[in-house]
C-alpha positions in Angstrom: -26.8 -0.3 -0.4 -25.1 3.0 0.3 -21.9 3.6 -1.6 -19.6 6.5 -2.7 -20.4 7.3 -6.3 -18.7 9.6 -8.8 -20.5 12.1 -10.9 -18.0 12.1 -13.7 -14.2 12.5 -13.1 -12.4 15.4 -11.5 -11.9 16.9 -8.0 -13.4 15.9 -4.7 -16.6 17.6 -5.7 -17.5 14.5 -7.9 -17.7 12.3 -4.9 -21.3 11.7 -3.7 -23.0 9.1 -1.4 -25.8 7.4 -3.1 -27.7 4.1 -3.5 -26.7 1.2 -5.8 -27.6 -2.4 -6.1 -25.8 -4.8 -3.7 -23.3 -6.9 -5.7 -23.7 -10.7 -5.9 -20.7 -12.9 -5.3 -19.7 -15.2 -8.2 -17.9 -18.5 -8.2 -15.0 -18.5 -5.7 -16.1 -15.2 -4.2 -17.8 -14.0 -1.1 -19.9 -10.9 -0.2 -18.4 -8.9 2.6 -20.4 -6.6 4.8 -17.9 -3.8 4.9 -17.3 -2.1 8.3 -14.3 -0.1 7.2 -12.0 0.6 4.3 -9.1 3.0 3.8 -8.0 5.7 1.4 -5.1 5.0 -1.0 -3.4 7.1 -3.6 -4.7 5.1 -6.5 -8.3 6.1 -5.4 -7.4 9.7 -6.1 -6.0 8.8 -9.5 -9.1 6.8 -10.4 -11.3 9.7 -9.3 -9.5 11.9 -11.8 -10.2 9.3 -14.6 -6.6 8.1 -15.0 -6.7 4.6 -13.3 -9.7 2.5 -14.3 -10.4 -0.8 -12.4 -9.4 -4.1 -14.1 -12.1 -5.6 -16.3 -14.8 -7.2 -14.2 -14.1 -5.4 -11.0 -16.4 -2.8 -9.4 -16.1 0.8 -10.6 -16.7 2.0 -7.1 -13.5 3.3 -5.4 -11.7 1.3 -2.7 -9.0 -1.3 -2.9 -9.4 -3.0 0.5 -12.1 -3.9 3.0 -12.5 -5.1 6.5 -15.8 -6.6 7.7 -17.8 -9.8 8.0 -18.8 -12.4 5.4 -22.5 -11.9 4.4 -22.8 -14.7 1.9 -20.7 -17.3 0.0 -20.5 -17.8 -3.7 -20.4 -21.2 -5.4 -17.4 -23.3 -4.6 -16.2 -21.4 -1.6 -14.9 -23.6 1.2 -13.0 -22.8 4.4 -15.0 -19.7 5.3 -18.4 -19.2 7.0 -21.0 -16.5 7.1 -20.1 -14.2 9.9 -16.3 -14.6 9.8 -14.4 -11.4 10.4 -12.2 -10.9 7.3 -10.0 -8.4 5.6 -9.3 -8.5 1.9 -7.9 -6.9 -1.2 -10.5 -5.9 -3.8 -10.1 -4.7 -7.3 -12.7 -2.0 -6.5 -15.8 -1.5 -4.4 -14.4 -0.8 -1.0 -16.3 2.5 -0.5 -19.6 0.8 0.0 -21.7 -1.1 2.5 -21.1 -4.4 0.7 -18.2 -5.6 -1.6 -17.4 -8.7 -3.4 -14.0 -10.3 -2.7 -12.3 -13.5 -3.9 -12.1 -16.1 -1.2 -8.5 -16.7 -2.0 -7.8 -13.0 -1.2 -9.3 -13.2 2.3 -7.4 -13.1 5.6 -8.9 -13.6 9.0 -9.0 -10.5 11.2 -7.0 -11.3 14.4 -9.1 -11.0 17.5 -6.7 -8.3 18.8 -7.5 -6.0 15.8 -10.4 -3.6 15.2 -12.2 -3.3 11.9 -10.6 0.1 11.4 -7.1 -1.3 12.0 -7.8 -4.2 9.7 -8.9 -1.9 6.9 -5.4 -0.5 6.8 -3.6 -3.8 6.1 -4.2 -5.1 2.6 -3.2 -2.4 0.2 -0.3 -0.7 2.0 1.2 -3.5 4.0 0.8 -6.1 1.2 2.3 -3.7 -1.3 5.3 -3.0 1.0 5.7 -6.7 1.9 5.5 -8.1 -1.6 7.8 -5.5 -3.1 10.4 -5.3 -0.4 10.6 -9.0 0.4 9.1 -11.1 -2.3 10.3 -9.0 -5.3 13.1 -7.0 -3.8 14.6 -9.9 -1.8 15.3 -7.8 1.2 17.1 -9.7 4.0 18.3 -9.1 7.5 21.5 -7.0 7.6 20.6 -5.3 4.3 20.1 -1.6 3.8 17.0 -0.2 2.1 15.6 3.1 1.0 11.8 3.5 1.3 10.6 6.8 -0.2 7.6 8.7 0.8 8.1 9.2 4.6 4.7 9.3 6.3 2.6 7.7 3.6 0.8 4.4 4.1 3.2 2.2 2.2 6.2 3.9 3.7 5.0 3.5 7.3 4.0 -0.1 6.6 7.4 -0.8 5.1 9.2 0.6 8.1 7.1 -1.5 10.5 7.5 -4.7 8.4 11.2 -4.3 8.3 11.5 -3.8 12.0 9.3 -6.8 12.7 10.6 -9.2 10.1 14.3 -8.2 9.5 15.1 -6.1 12.6 18.8 -5.7 11.7 18.1 -4.1 8.4 19.1 -0.4 8.1 16.3 1.8 6.9 16.7 5.1 5.0 13.6 7.2 4.4 13.1 10.4 2.4 10.5 12.6 4.0 9.0 16.1 4.3 10.5 18.0 7.3 7.1 18.1 9.0 7.2 14.3 9.2 10.9 13.5 10.0 10.5 13.2 13.7 7.6 10.7 13.5 9.4 8.7 10.8 12.4 8.4 13.1 10.2 7.4 16.0 8.7 4.7 13.8 12.1 3.1 13.3 14.0 4.7 10.4 17.8 4.8 10.9 18.3 7.8 8.6 15.7 10.3 7.4 16.6 12.7 4.6 14.7 15.9 4.1 13.7 15.7 0.4 12.9 19.5 0.3 16.5 20.4 0.9 18.2 17.3 -0.4 16.4 16.3 -3.7 19.6 14.3 -4.7 20.1 12.1 -1.8 23.1 10.2 -3.3 25.8 11.7 -1.1 23.8 11.3 2.1 23.3 7.6 1.3 26.9 7.0 0.4 28.0 8.6 3.6 25.6 6.5 5.7 26.6 3.3 3.9 30.3 4.0 3.8 30.0 4.2 0.0 28.6 0.7 -0.3 25.1 1.8 -1.3 21.8 0.1 -0.5 20.4 -3.3 -1.4 16.8 -2.5 -2.1 14.9 0.7 -2.9 11.1 1.0 -2.9 10.1 4.0 -5.0 6.8 5.6 -5.9 8.3 8.8 -7.3 9.5 7.7 -10.6 11.4 9.8 -13.2 12.7 12.4 -10.8 14.4 9.9 -8.6 15.7 7.5 -11.2 19.3 8.9 -11.3 19.8 9.3 -7.5 18.2 5.9 -7.0 20.6 4.1 -9.3 23.6 6.1 -7.9 22.5 4.9 -4.4 22.2 1.2 -5.2 24.9 -1.2 -4.2 26.3 -3.9 -6.5 23.5 -6.2 -7.4 21.0 -3.8 -5.8 17.3 -3.8 -6.8 15.2 -0.7 -7.5 11.5 -1.6 -7.3 9.3 1.1 -8.8 5.6 1.1 -7.7 4.6 4.7 -8.7 5.4 7.5 -11.1 4.1 10.7 -9.5 7.0 12.7 -10.9 6.7 11.4 -14.4 7.4 8.4 -16.7 10.5 9.5 -18.6 14.1 9.8 -17.4 17.6 9.2 -18.6 19.3 6.0 -17.5 23.1 5.3 -17.4 23.0 1.8 -18.8 26.8 1.3 -18.4 26.6 1.9 -14.6 23.7 -0.5 -14.3 25.6 -3.2 -16.2 28.8 -2.8 -14.4 27.1 -2.8 -11.0 24.7 -5.6 -12.0 21.7 -3.6 -10.8 18.1 -4.4 -11.5 15.1 -2.1 -12.1 11.8 -3.8 -11.5 8.3 -2.4 -12.1 5.4 -3.6 -10.0 1.7 -3.0 -9.7 -0.6 -4.9 -7.4 -4.1 -4.1 -8.5 -3.9 -5.5 -12.1 -2.2 -8.8 -11.2 -4.1 -12.0 -12.0 -6.3 -13.4 -9.2 -4.0 -16.4 -8.8 -0.9 -14.2 -8.4 -2.7 -12.0 -5.7 -3.8 -15.2 -3.9 -0.1 -16.4 -3.7 0.9 -13.0 -2.3 -1.9 -13.0 0.3 -1.0 -16.6 1.3 2.6 -15.6 1.9 1.6 -12.5 3.8 -0.8 -14.4 6.0 1.9 -16.9 6.9 4.8 -14.5 7.4 3.4 -11.1 8.4 -0.2 -11.5 9.8 1.0 -13.1 13.1 2.9 -9.8 13.8 -0.4 -8.0 13.7 -2.1 -10.6 15.9 0.5 -10.2 18.7 0.5 -6.4 18.2 4.2 -6.2 17.2 2.7 -4.3 14.3 -0.1 -1.8 14.9 -1.4 0.1 11.9 -0.7 3.8 12.0 -4.0 5.6 11.6 -4.1 9.4 11.1 -7.9 9.7 11.4 -11.1 7.8 11.0 -13.9 9.4 8.9 -17.5 8.5 8.3 -18.9 7.7 4.9 -20.4 11.1 4.4 -17.0 12.7 5.0 -15.3 10.9 2.0 -14.5 14.2 0.3 -12.5 15.2 3.4 -10.5 12.0 3.2 -9.4 12.8 -0.4 -8.6 16.4 0.5 -6.4 15.2 3.4 -4.4 12.9 1.1 -4.1 15.4 -1.7 -2.7 18.0 0.7 -0.4 15.4 2.3 -1.7 16.1 5.8 -1.7 12.5 6.9 0.8 10.2 8.6 0.0 6.6 8.0 -3.5 5.6 7.0 -6.7 7.4 6.5 -9.7 5.2 7.3 -13.3 5.4 6.1 -15.7 3.9 8.5 -18.7 2.4 6.6 -20.8 1.2 9.5 
């Protein structure tokens, strides 16, 4: 089968399309004929040699797939060859075929294309699990979702508007993306280039109360303003560390305000844990895609031989929403 291979680690020049053996599904797994996948920030980090796949998962890049079931592994029930599915994968998405656990599959709604379905698993499940299942976001709360315009950020805004419509959403964004973030449904957009410490803006917007949940992928640089922006009993969920891993924390403030800091990674979770998240997402959020309440935001669809361009676009932060790689 054709797949995107890496000739060592480094820049986009290491990405090449080549031929490898088609994987074989094991017990509880299926083989998916991949029609589309999408590009995620961890793909770039893995390409640089800093984010290896979990043991047993494919070393080929790609954390989500949309396609049809090609074959069933031992013990798989409830699915048939030919079913249209989308799925999380620990690796292997940038290829014509990928192995996925049956418990991680979701049916692609008839109203969705393969390209749209390829956007769902990594970004929308990340936003859903961290905002709602871990962060406990509820209607009439206020949240900050950092990274305006990225896949997880746009997914988070859409999920909030669909599932908790009375929640107030604050987003930090580059000035070039502020208008589109506002149009997507954010109540307040803060220009992070001119306001790196967003504490005062958040306090003014919330009448000094602060916010209930923050979803952050920035890490060290934002720790202090995040904690200063949290309300009493607020939760900071950290899903990325692009600005570094070390920062000073005011423990007294955290104790007095009963705040929580929660670290979260999706890829390395046990199969059973991911299955539980997928099941909850399927029940709660997937119907919103089926009825087109939520439509994935796609910046552009590339072909397999354009994979280097997809990584360049993400590195240069030229995208809004998702970058899709069409396999077939």
